[in-house]
N, C-alpha and C positions, 0 to 999 in steps of 0.2 A: 918860118915854119909853114908847112902845108896844112890845110884843113883836112881833118880826118872825119869820115862819115860817122855821125854820132852813134849809130847802131853798132859800131866797132869799138866804142870807147871802153867797154868792159874788158877787151883784150889787153888793155894797158894796165889793168888792176887785177887781173885774174889771180886768185889768192894762192894760198900755201900749196903744199904737195898734193898731188893726186892721191887719193886713198881708196881703199876698199872699205865698204861698210857691210858687215855681216849681220844677218838676222836669223831668228828661229821662230817659226809660227806655231810651234807645238808638235809639228810633224816633220817639217823640212827645214834644212839649213839653206840659206841663200846668200848671195853676195852681189853687191852692186858697186859700180865705180862712181865716185863723187869727186868733182874737181872744185866745188865751191865750199870751202870750209874756212873757219876762222877761230882763232883763240880769242876768248871773250875777256880774259883777265889772266893774271899770274896764277890764279887758282885753277884747278883742273876743270874749267868750264869751256865748252867748245860749241860752235854752231855750224850747221851745214844747211844747204838748200836741197830739198827734195820734195816730192809730192806724189799724188795719186798716179801720176804717169809711170812711176817706178813700181814694179811688182812687189818689191820688198817693203814698200811704204806701209801697206796694210799690216804686215807683221810687226813693223816698227811701232806703229800706233797701238796695236793690240798688246804686245809684250812690254812696251815701255823700256826696251833695252836693245843694245847692239854692241858691236865691237868695231872700232876704227882700226883697220890694219894698214900699215904704211909700207907699200912696196918700194923696192929700189929700182934703179933704171934697168937692171937686167930682166925685169918683169914687165917691160913696156908692152910687149905683145899680149900678155895676159890681161893687163890693165885695159887696153883697147878692146880686146875680145870680150871681156866681161861686160864692158860698157856698151857693147853693140848687140847684145842679145838679151832675151828676157828669161828670168827664172820661172815664168809661167809655163814654159815648155822646154827648158834646158836645165840640166844639172850642171851648173857652172863649175862647181868644185871638180867634178869628174872631167868635164870637157877641157878645162884649162890646167889640169894637173895641180890643183890646190889641195893642201892637206888641212882638214878641219881638226882643230885641237880643242879639247874641253877647257873652258874658262873656270875660274874659281868663284865668280860672283854673278855671272849672267849665263843664260842658256845659249846665246849666240856664240858661235865658235870663233876662236882665234885662227889665224892663218899661219901655219908653220913656216912657210917660205918667206914671209914678210920680215922686214927689218925691225918692225915694232908693232905692238898691238896694245890698244887701250880699251878696256872693258868700260862701258858707259850705260848710264840710265838716262832716259828722257826726262827732262825737268820742265819743258815747255814746248809747245808747237805754236808758232805764230802763223796761223793759216793764211792771213792776208798776203804774206810774203813767202810762204812755203819754207819757213826757217824752223829747223828743229834744234832746240838747245839741249845740250847733253852735259852731264856731269861725269867725269871720269871717276871710276871706283878702284881701278887697278891698272897698272901699266907694265909692259914688258919690252925689253930691248935685246936684240941678238947681236952682241958685241963681237961674236966669232964670225959673223957674216963678212965675207971679203968685200962685197959691193955695198957701200953705204950711201951712195949718192941717190937722192930722191928726184922725182920728176914733177914738173909743173906744167899744167895745160895752159896754153895761150888762149884757147877757146876757138881756134880756127882749124883744128886738126893737127897742129904742131905742138911740140913740147920743148921745154927748156930743162936742162939737167943742172943740178947743183954743181957749183964749181968750188974754187978755193975758199977756205974758211979764213976769215980775218978776225983776230982776237983783240977785243977792246974791253974785256971784262974788268980790268983794273980801272979804266976810265969811268966805267958805268957802275961800279960797285955800289955806290950810294942809291942807285935806282933799281937794283936787282933784289928780288926776294931772298931771304936767308936760304942757304943751301944750294944755290944755283952756281 
């Protein structure tokens, strides 16, 4: 094996699918792209990394809620575009052709074009590490959507697309929560 520069080690572990996170500050809907997310447990608890460098962060702190919207690979240009401009001076919904839909439990909008949306409430902010812990309160999945493959950021400007699914549910049944 060759030595990898330690500063690139995160590219080996870059987490789950790239997501949009929507917020509502009382006046304006906004959306940001987040590539660092994780599932905390089999319960609907999630974590993501973001902080004051993102315009949406203030709305997230103030409102205590957001929506995690999961785009599919056919939205890659919107994902990158949203992540490379600021909601401080750009209506990202308009610029990138995203349709805001009213949620049932939070004021932040769902994104119609996405494969899935999870309405969330903030349960903790770990400031030292810029980690926001979220609890899902409702989830939606668009099974009629033709493209269902998600994208994963490597962290260096490249992405990996989901591939073939391998089923081992039977083998893992004793470790999976009921209903999965």
